[in-house]
C-alpha positions in Angstrom: 140.8 153.8 101.5 144.5 155.8 101.3 145.3 154.3 97.8 149.0 154.8 98.5 151.5 152.8 96.3 154.9 152.1 97.9 157.7 151.2 95.7 160.6 149.3 97.0 163.5 151.0 97.0 165.6 148.5 95.2 163.6 149.4 92.1 164.8 153.3 92.5 167.8 152.2 90.4 169.0 153.5 86.9 169.1 149.7 85.3 165.4 149.4 86.5 163.4 150.2 83.0 160.2 152.6 83.5 158.1 150.3 81.8 158.9 147.7 84.7 158.3 150.3 87.2 155.2 151.2 85.6 153.6 147.7 85.4 154.3 147.6 89.3 152.5 150.4 89.8 149.7 149.3 87.1 149.5 145.9 89.2 149.1 148.0 92.3 146.5 150.0 91.2 144.6 146.9 89.7 144.5 145.9 93.3 143.0 149.2 94.5 140.4 149.0 91.8 139.5 145.4 91.6 140.0 144.4 95.3 139.7 140.8 96.2 137.3 138.3 95.4 136.2 135.1 97.5 136.7 132.0 96.4 134.6 128.9 97.0 136.2 128.2 100.6 135.5 132.1 101.4 138.9 133.2 101.1 139.9 136.4 99.3 141.6 135.8 95.8 143.6 138.8 94.8 145.0 137.7 91.5 141.5 136.3 90.2 141.3 135.1 86.4 139.7 138.9 85.9 142.6 140.4 87.6 145.2 138.7 85.4 143.2 139.7 82.6 143.3 143.1 83.7 147.0 142.7 84.3 147.6 141.5 80.9 146.2 144.9 79.1 149.2 146.7 80.2 151.1 147.4 77.0 154.6 146.3 78.0 153.2 143.5 80.0 154.9 140.7 78.5 158.2 142.7 78.3 157.6 143.5 82.1 157.3 139.8 83.0 160.5 138.8 80.8 162.6 141.5 82.6 161.4 140.5 85.9 162.4 136.7 85.0 165.5 137.8 83.8 166.4 140.3 86.5 164.8 138.8 89.5 168.1 137.0 91.1 169.9 140.6 90.8 167.1 142.3 92.0 166.9 140.3 95.3 170.8 140.4 95.7 170.4 144.1 95.5 167.5 143.9 98.3 169.7 142.2 100.4 172.5 144.2 100.1 170.2 147.7 100.8 168.8 145.6 103.9 172.3 144.7 105.2 173.3 148.6 104.5 170.4 149.7 106.5 171.2 147.4 109.2 174.6 148.7 109.7 173.4 152.4 109.6 170.7 152.1 112.1 172.6 149.5 114.6 175.2 152.4 115.7 172.3 154.8 116.2 170.2 152.2 118.0 173.3 151.8 120.6 174.1 155.3 121.2 170.2 155.6 122.0 170.3 152.8 124.5 173.4 154.2 126.1 171.7 157.7 126.6 168.7 155.9 128.0 171.1 154.1 130.5 172.7 157.0 131.5 169.5 158.9 132.6 
């Protein structure tokens, strides 16, 4: 297993506190360490009781949850703006490549 953790670019902002970013990494590391457990129906549960208990041991867990609750709408708006910006940047490149293919 690769064990790569990807962080969304919207979290790479000065207004995102380090304890929140650390909590995201801690959460993802727990997924890698604990994996998932099957429930009675055979479906994989990734946020089991064991997972939630381990996650609660992160020293700034309560603060991270409170910060997320307060700032999630702001992060979602920033994410949507970032997506629009990326699409606008990529659209001219795609159009130019398509035009080059047609001229061949």
